[in-house]
C-alpha positions in Angstrom: 0.0 0.0 0.0 1.4 3.3 -1.1 2.1 6.0 1.5 2.4 9.8 0.8 6.0 10.8 0.2 7.1 13.9 2.0 10.5 15.7 1.9 11.3 17.3 5.3 14.1 19.6 6.6 16.4 17.2 8.5 16.7 19.5 11.5 12.9 18.8 12.2 12.9 15.6 14.2 15.7 13.8 12.4 19.1 15.3 13.2 20.6 18.1 15.3 22.0 19.8 12.3 21.2 23.5 12.8 24.0 26.0 12.7 24.1 25.9 16.6 24.1 22.1 16.7 20.5 21.9 17.8 17.4 20.5 16.2 13.6 20.7 16.7 11.1 18.1 17.9 8.0 18.9 15.8 4.8 17.2 17.0 3.1 17.3 13.6 6.0 15.5 11.9 6.2 13.1 14.8 2.5 12.2 14.3 2.9 11.9 10.5 5.8 9.4 10.5 3.5 6.4 10.9 1.4 7.3 7.9 3.9 8.8 5.3 7.3 8.0 3.9 9.7 10.8 4.8 13.0 11.8 3.1 15.0 14.2 5.2 17.5 16.7 3.9 19.7 19.5 5.2 20.9 21.6 2.3 23.5 23.4 4.4 25.2 20.2 5.6 25.0 18.8 2.1 27.1 21.6 0.7 29.8 20.8 3.3 29.0 23.1 6.2 29.9 21.7 9.6 27.7 21.1 12.7 27.8 23.5 14.6 28.9 26.3 12.2 28.9 30.0 11.8 25.5 31.0 10.4 24.9 31.8 6.8 22.5 34.4 5.6 21.0 36.0 2.5 22.6 39.2 1.4 21.7 41.6 -1.4 24.0 43.9 -3.4 22.5 47.3 -4.0 24.2 47.5 -7.4 23.5 44.1 -8.8 20.2 43.6 -6.9 20.8 39.8 -6.6 20.7 37.5 -3.6 23.8 35.8 -2.4 24.2 33.2 0.3 27.0 34.5 2.6 28.7 33.3 5.8 28.8 36.7 7.5 31.8 36.0 9.8 34.1 34.8 7.0 32.4 36.6 4.2 32.5 33.4 2.2 30.0 33.1 -0.6 28.1 29.7 -0.7 25.7 30.7 -3.5 27.1 28.5 -6.2 27.5 25.4 -4.0 23.9 25.8 -2.8 22.5 26.3 -6.3 24.4 23.3 -7.6 23.2 21.0 -4.8 19.6 22.2 -5.0 19.3 21.7 -8.7 20.9 18.2 -8.5 18.8 17.2 -5.5 15.5 18.3 -7.1 16.4 16.8 -10.5 16.8 13.4 -8.8 13.5 13.4 -6.9 11.6 10.4 -8.4 8.3 10.8 -6.6 7.0 13.3 -4.0 3.7 14.5 -2.7 4.6 17.4 -0.4 7.3 19.3 1.5 7.7 20.4 5.1 10.6 22.9 5.4 12.2 24.8 8.2 10.9 28.3 8.7 13.2 31.3 8.6 16.1 29.2 7.3 18.3 30.9 4.5 18.1 27.6 2.7 14.6 26.3 3.5 12.5 29.2 4.7 9.3 30.1 2.9 8.5 33.8 2.6 9.9 34.5 6.1 13.7 34.7 5.6 15.6 37.8 6.5 17.6 39.6 3.8 20.6 41.8 4.6 22.4 44.5 2.7 25.9 43.3 2.0 28.0 43.4 5.1 25.3 45.1 7.2 24.0 43.9 10.6 20.4 45.0 10.1 18.0 43.1 7.8 16.4 44.9 4.9 13.2 42.7 5.0 12.1 39.3 6.2 9.8 37.8 3.6 12.2 36.1 1.2 12.4 32.4 0.3 15.4 30.3 1.1 17.7 29.2 -1.8 16.5 25.6 -1.6 12.8 26.3 -1.0 12.7 28.8 -3.9 13.6 26.1 -6.3 11.1 23.7 -4.7 8.3 26.2 -5.0 9.1 26.9 -8.6 9.2 23.3 -9.7 6.5 21.9 -7.5 4.0 24.7 -7.4 1.2 22.2 -7.8 2.1 20.4 -4.5 1.5 21.4 -0.9 4.6 23.0 0.6 4.6 24.3 4.2 6.9 25.2 7.0 6.7 23.6 10.5 5.5 26.8 12.1 2.4 27.3 9.9 1.4 23.7 10.5 0.7 24.6 14.2 -2.4 26.2 12.8 -5.3 23.8 12.6 -6.8 25.1 9.3 -3.4 25.1 7.6 -2.6 21.7 8.9 -5.9 20.3 7.8 -5.4 21.7 4.3 -1.9 20.3 4.1 -2.9 16.8 5.2 -6.0 16.8 2.9 -3.9 17.7 -0.1 -1.1 15.2 0.6 -3.4 12.2 1.2 -5.7 13.1 -1.8 -2.6 13.1 -4.1 -1.6 9.8 -2.6 -5.0 8.3 -3.2 -4.9 9.5 -6.8 -1.5 8.0 -7.4 -2.4 4.7 -5.7 -5.7 4.3 -7.5 -5.6 2.4 -10.9 -9.2 3.4 -11.8 -9.9 7.2 -11.9 -13.7 6.4 -12.0 -13.5 4.9 -8.5 -11.3 7.7 -7.3 -13.7 10.2 -8.7 -16.7 8.6 -7.0 -15.1 8.4 -3.6 -13.6 11.9 -3.7 -16.4 13.8 -5.5 -17.7 15.8 -2.5 -14.2 16.6 -1.4 -13.3 18.0 -4.8 -16.5 20.0 -5.0 -15.7 21.6 -1.6 -12.5 22.9 -3.3 -13.9 24.0 -6.7 -17.3 23.2 -8.1 -16.6 24.5 -11.6 -13.4 22.5 -12.1 -15.1 19.4 -10.6 -17.7 19.7 -13.4 -14.8 19.4 -15.9 -13.8 16.2 -14.1 -17.4 14.9 -14.3 -17.4 15.5 -18.1 -14.3 13.3 -18.4 -15.8 10.5 -16.3 -19.2 10.7 -18.1 -17.5 10.5 -21.5 -16.5 6.9 -20.6 -13.4 7.5 -22.7 -10.7 7.1 -20.1 -7.8 6.8 -22.5 -4.2 7.9 -21.6 -4.8 11.5 -22.7 -8.0 11.9 -20.6 -6.4 10.2 -17.7 -3.6 12.8 -17.8 -6.1 15.6 -18.2 -8.0 14.4 -15.2 -5.0 14.3 -13.0 -3.8 17.7 -14.1 -7.2 19.2 -13.1 -6.9 17.5 -9.7 -3.5 19.2 -9.1 -5.1 22.4 -10.3 -8.0 22.0 -7.9 -5.9 21.3 -4.8 -3.6 24.2 -5.4 -6.4 26.2 -3.8 -7.8 25.8 -0.3 -11.2 24.6 1.0 -13.1 27.4 2.7 -15.8 27.3 5.3 -18.6 28.2 2.8 -17.5 25.5 0.4 -17.6 22.8 3.0 -20.9 24.0 4.4 -22.6 23.9 1.0 -21.7 20.2 0.7 -23.2 19.4 4.1 -26.4 21.4 3.2 -26.7 19.6 -0.1 -26.4 16.2 1.5 -28.9 17.2 4.2 -31.5 18.1 1.5 -31.4 14.4 0.4 -32.7 13.4 3.8 -35.0 16.4 4.7 -38.3 14.7 3.6 -37.4 11.7 5.7 -36.8 13.6 8.9 -39.3 15.0 11.5 -39.6 18.7 12.4 -37.4 18.4 15.5 -34.6 16.7 13.6 -34.7 19.4 11.0 -34.7 22.1 13.6 -31.8 20.5 15.5 -29.7 20.3 12.3 -30.4 23.9 11.4 -29.3 25.0 14.8 -26.0 23.1 14.3 -25.4 24.9 11.1 -26.1 28.2 12.8 -23.7 27.3 15.6 -21.0 26.4 13.0 -21.5 29.7 11.2 -21.1 31.5 14.5 -17.9 29.6 15.2 -19.3 27.9 18.3 -18.7 24.4 17.1 -16.2 22.8 14.7 -17.0 21.5 11.3 -16.6 17.9 12.6 -19.8 18.3 14.6 -21.8 18.8 11.3 -19.9 16.1 9.5 -20.7 13.6 12.3 -24.4 14.5 12.3 -24.7 14.1 8.5 -22.9 10.8 8.6 -25.3 9.5 11.2 -28.2 10.2 8.8 -26.2 8.6 6.0 -25.8 5.4 8.1 -29.4 5.5 9.2 -30.6 5.6 5.6 -27.9 3.2 4.3 -26.6 5.9 1.9 -23.4 4.2 0.8 -22.7 7.0 -1.7 -22.3 9.4 1.2 -20.8 7.0 3.7 -17.8 6.2 1.4 -17.0 9.9 0.7 -13.4 11.0 1.6 -14.9 14.4 2.3 -15.5 13.3 5.8 -12.1 11.7 6.4 -9.6 12.9 3.8 -6.7 11.7 6.0 -6.3 9.3 8.9 -8.5 10.2 11.9 -5.5 9.7 14.2 -4.0 12.9 12.7 -6.9 15.0 13.7 -6.0 17.4 16.4 -8.0 20.7 16.6 -5.5 22.4 19.0 -3.4 25.0 17.3 -1.4 28.2 17.6 -4.5 30.2 18.1 -3.8 32.3 15.0 -6.0 32.1 11.9 -8.1 29.3 13.2 -11.1 28.4 11.1 -12.7 25.1 12.1 
């Protein structure tokens, strides 16, 4: 059975290889290890830097307006070594479904790396990509790429897990019709219009190599976006309409109150999902019961605690 394949910065749980000889114990990555195949990499160690080491940083030259990777203490320029390693490493990736990279790192950071004027102590800004992550984001812009800090946020973590495991199911499945039927509601919660394009491919009953590739390309396009609260709620409401005529007044009233509570952020989405699944089981609605919309990734990975920033259950 195939597992999602994730590339992770080595200092996150795998080796104490930071510039100061330390590492990080990240709970998200720890919980993932049972369910995914992880390849760990430290670009800075791979280009020959020692552990510990004098830190490197990104510097910019006012005249040339280009970024260089400099060891400030020695003023040694590691740009060429890093670019060479990065291109070679990425060109040899055979299969990958996502990345978790170290935040604020001059090699792995994502839009949070400090940039300095050449030789200066004060940073110019702190929203650059690291040298390694920049190439990853350019080549794999259709895959989920996150840093460990952002994954402390429940909504971001939920989106990352959902994308990674959806990609894995698509790669594992030999029959895109089966994949489509099981993931239909999930895909609709991302993008209804693009899901209609997928429906047309499936309904054509002409699943040749060209259409198979077209289908998968649209999947990648769909999951480049994020599910939002409204999109998920519409799916729940549409399913509920299937059962409305078979429910009594009090049941309908109760479910409507759940929706209202969810919209007011008093309950998590999982409360609605559980309620709708109970109805699906009650009416033996296998089409709904088997939807990955309700469990897009292993239940053991669900943890609604987060950093408290940007939370949207």
